[in-house]
C-alpha positions as a LaTeX table, in Angstrom:
\begin{tabular}{lrrr}
\hline
Residue & $x$ (\AA) & $y$ (\AA) & $z$ (\AA) \\
\hline
Met1 & 103.05 & 148.38 & 93.37 \\
Ala2 & 100.09 & 146.28 & 94.74 \\
Ala3 & 96.84 & 146.33 & 92.85 \\
Val4 & 93.94 & 147.93 & 94.68 \\
Ala5 & 90.46 & 146.39 & 93.94 \\
Glu6 & 87.87 & 149.09 & 93.17 \\
Phe7 & 84.21 & 149.22 & 92.14 \\
Thr8 & 81.77 & 151.99 & 91.54 \\
Ser9 & 78.81 & 152.33 & 94.00 \\
Leu10 & 76.09 & 154.72 & 94.59 \\
Gly11 & 78.60 & 156.69 & 96.81 \\
Gly12 & 81.21 & 156.87 & 94.15 \\
Val13 & 84.51 & 154.73 & 93.97 \\
Thr14 & 84.87 & 152.47 & 96.99 \\
Arg15 & 88.22 & 150.73 & 97.73 \\
Phe16 & 88.38 & 147.61 & 99.73 \\
Asp17 & 91.46 & 148.64 & 101.57 \\
Met18 & 89.82 & 151.86 & 102.87 \\
Pro19 & 89.19 & 151.80 & 106.61 \\
Met20 & 85.68 & 151.76 & 108.08 \\
Phe21 & 84.73 & 153.96 & 110.99 \\
His22 & 81.72 & 153.46 & 113.29 \\
Phe23 & 80.02 & 156.34 & 115.12 \\
Arg24 & 77.05 & 156.39 & 117.53 \\
Phe25 & 75.55 & 159.84 & 118.20 \\
Glu26 & 72.67 & 161.02 & 120.26 \\
Ala27 & 70.69 & 163.68 & 118.53 \\
Arg28 & 67.56 & 165.91 & 118.96 \\
Pro29 & 65.47 & 167.11 & 116.05 \\
Lys30 & 66.04 & 170.66 & 114.85 \\
Arg31 & 62.92 & 172.90 & 114.78 \\
Thr32 & 62.94 & 172.48 & 111.00 \\
His33 & 62.74 & 168.68 & 111.30 \\
Pro34 & 59.50 & 167.49 & 109.81 \\
Lys35 & 58.70 & 165.38 & 112.99 \\
Phe36 & 59.77 & 168.14 & 115.53 \\
Gly37 & 57.34 & 167.84 & 118.43 \\
Glu38 & 56.86 & 164.12 & 117.70 \\
Tyr39 & 60.36 & 162.85 & 118.09 \\
Gly40 & 62.13 & 163.66 & 121.30 \\
Gly41 & 65.57 & 162.24 & 120.18 \\
Ala42 & 67.34 & 159.60 & 118.28 \\
Thr43 & 70.37 & 157.42 & 118.31 \\
Val44 & 72.31 & 157.70 & 115.09 \\
Cys45 & 74.63 & 154.99 & 113.95 \\
Cys46 & 76.94 & 155.59 & 111.10 \\
Trp47 & 79.33 & 153.23 & 109.22 \\
Ile48 & 81.58 & 155.38 & 107.04 \\
Gln49 & 84.39 & 154.28 & 104.81 \\
Arg50 & 87.07 & 156.99 & 104.46 \\
Glu51 & 90.72 & 157.40 & 104.63 \\
Thr52 & 90.80 & 159.02 & 108.17 \\
Gln53 & 88.50 & 159.06 & 111.14 \\
Ala54 & 88.29 & 162.96 & 110.85 \\
Asp55 & 87.09 & 162.69 & 107.25 \\
Ala56 & 84.56 & 160.01 & 108.33 \\
Ala57 & 83.30 & 162.02 & 111.32 \\
Ala58 & 82.81 & 165.09 & 109.03 \\
Val59 & 80.62 & 163.02 & 106.67 \\
Ala60 & 78.60 & 161.62 & 109.52 \\
Arg61 & 78.07 & 165.04 & 111.18 \\
Gly62 & 77.21 & 166.61 & 107.81 \\
Trp63 & 74.61 & 163.96 & 107.02 \\
Ile64 & 73.02 & 164.20 & 110.37 \\
Gly65 & 72.91 & 168.00 & 110.20 \\
Asp66 & 71.46 & 167.93 & 106.69 \\
Glu67 & 68.74 & 165.56 & 107.90 \\
Asp68 & 67.70 & 168.24 & 110.54 \\
Trp69 & 69.10 & 166.77 & 113.61 \\
Asp70 & 71.42 & 168.44 & 116.21 \\
Ile71 & 74.02 & 166.07 & 117.76 \\
Thr72 & 73.98 & 166.26 & 121.59 \\
Ala73 & 76.52 & 163.56 & 122.40 \\
Thr74 & 78.98 & 161.21 & 120.81 \\
Glu75 & 78.69 & 157.68 & 122.31 \\
His76 & 81.07 & 155.88 & 120.13 \\
Ala77 & 83.66 & 156.72 & 117.54 \\
Asp78 & 86.23 & 154.19 & 116.40 \\
Leu79 & 87.80 & 152.13 & 113.69 \\
Ile80 & 85.68 & 148.98 & 112.95 \\
Thr81 & 86.62 & 145.86 & 111.05 \\
Arg82 & 84.81 & 142.63 & 109.98 \\
Glu83 & 86.42 & 141.01 & 113.03 \\
Thr84 & 85.29 & 143.66 & 115.51 \\
Gln85 & 81.79 & 144.26 & 114.10 \\
Leu86 & 79.03 & 142.58 & 116.19 \\
Pro87 & 76.76 & 140.27 & 114.24 \\
Gly88 & 73.79 & 142.49 & 114.68 \\
Gly89 & 75.47 & 145.24 & 112.73 \\
Met90 & 77.16 & 143.15 & 110.06 \\
Gln91 & 74.43 & 143.98 & 107.43 \\
Tyr92 & 75.12 & 147.72 & 107.81 \\
Phe93 & 78.92 & 147.16 & 107.71 \\
Glu94 & 78.60 & 145.26 & 104.48 \\
Gln95 & 76.31 & 147.81 & 102.92 \\
Ala96 & 78.78 & 150.50 & 103.84 \\
Glu97 & 81.49 & 148.45 & 101.98 \\
Ile98 & 79.29 & 148.86 & 98.89 \\
Asp99 & 77.94 & 152.39 & 99.21 \\
Gly100 & 80.74 & 153.94 & 101.28 \\
Glu101 & 78.45 & 154.95 & 104.11 \\
Val102 & 75.27 & 153.78 & 106.03 \\
Phe103 & 73.13 & 155.71 & 108.54 \\
Val104 & 70.63 & 154.15 & 110.93 \\
Val105 & 68.42 & 156.50 & 112.85 \\
Val106 & 66.49 & 154.95 & 115.82 \\
Thr107 & 64.01 & 157.64 & 117.05 \\
Ser108 & 62.18 & 157.90 & 120.40 \\
Pro109 & 59.13 & 159.90 & 121.01 \\
Val110 & 58.68 & 163.08 & 122.97 \\
Gly111 & 58.28 & 162.10 & 126.66 \\
Ala112 & 60.17 & 158.78 & 126.31 \\
Pro113 & 62.03 & 157.93 & 129.62 \\
Asp114 & 65.43 & 159.20 & 128.35 \\
Asp115 & 63.87 & 162.33 & 126.81 \\
Asp116 & 64.82 & 165.53 & 128.67 \\
Thr117 & 63.07 & 168.06 & 126.54 \\
Asn118 & 60.62 & 168.71 & 129.34 \\
Ala119 & 63.19 & 168.64 & 132.11 \\
Ala120 & 63.70 & 171.63 & 134.28 \\
\hline
\end{tabular}
């Protein structure tokens, strides 16, 4: 039986052999969001280390909902490795290897060119 390297992080026990999944969602703030009326939307990128993509997606969707965002679209959902991670996201990938998950929320204001909250 092969040994599995483990260490404890803020997110619990993280295994180096556990797959990493990357998600990119479009989201709108819920009425209960503290910046509702100021933020028109957001892109939420997630790096989640879990056994299955379904488990990782559940973690991502749960966190986004708990932060008072409604997901409006899934732009990307796939397995990601060190070899496939683009350099600009490597810091998040590496942090997720430590903590088990990382979330990056890039917001846009109400009325931004891609904001359709005022569309007919």
